N, C-alpha and C positions, 0 to 999 in steps of 0.2 A: 752045288748049290742054287738052286732057283728062288730067286725073290718073285713074290707077285708084285704085280704093275699094280697102282693105282688111279688114275687120274683123274683131277682136281676137274670141279665145273668147269672151271675159266678154257682149262684147257683141252677140255670136254667140247666147248662151247668153238675155241679154235678150228676143230678139228669136222664138229658139223660143216664149220663153215668157207671150210675149203671139199663139202663135198658136190660135186657139180660132175654134171654127163661127162665123161673119159677121163680127164684128167682126176677125175675126183674120186672112184675105180680103180685108177692106175695110185694116187696114195695113198690110197683106203689099203692094196696089199705092203706097199711099202712099207708106211710103218708099223703095220700090226704083226712085220721081221725087221725090222728096230725096235719096237715093243720090247722082241725078244729075246736079240743080242743085249737090251737093257737089261731084263731080267735073268740073265746070264753069270752078267759078268759089270753092275752097275759104276764098281770103282775105278776100272778102267780109266770113265772119262776124264776131262779137270775142271780144279772147282771154278768158281765163276764166280760165289761169295763165301763166309765159312762154314754154311751147309749146305749149299748152292749147288749141283753141278751142270754144267755146260755139257751137250752128246749135238755135235752136226750129223744130220740128215745126210745120206751118201747122196752125190752127185749123183742125178737134176735137178735133188728139191732144196733150197734157196733153205730150207727151215732148221731150225735152231730147236733144241727140245732143254728145256730146265729138270730139274725132276731133283730128290731127296731121298736120302739112305738111310733110315730103317731098322739097321743094323739085330734088334731085339725083337721085335716082330716078324724081320726077312721080307719087309719093303721097300719097293720104288714107288714116287708118288713122283708123279707127274704134275709138274705147275704147270708149268708155257709148253707150248706148240707154236714157233714166234718162228716170221715169216722175214729174211735179215734187209727186208723192204723197207720194213712198220716202225713206226718213230718207241725209238729205247729210251726213249722220259714211258710211256706208255708201261713198257716192261717193269723200270724203276718202283715205277709203283706196284702194280702186282705182286713181285717179288717179297717186295714190305714184307 
């Protein structure tokens, strides 16, 4: 059973900020493939908070994807695509 993946505005902004010549195109393909993995089995990722799950992108990408699952509507909502070296305080504000 596949879930529909919906990206929040902040996550879309994160994604668009990464679109740079060369690296951006490779990342774009990698994130699309990864989001399909999320759609197929979102429960396999660990809980970061009571409602939020955390998924690590495969290497070489140093990004974390924060998501929530709505089983009733069969949706996975991507809250953030977060670079591991960014300030975690900023992330905590976003996930509240």
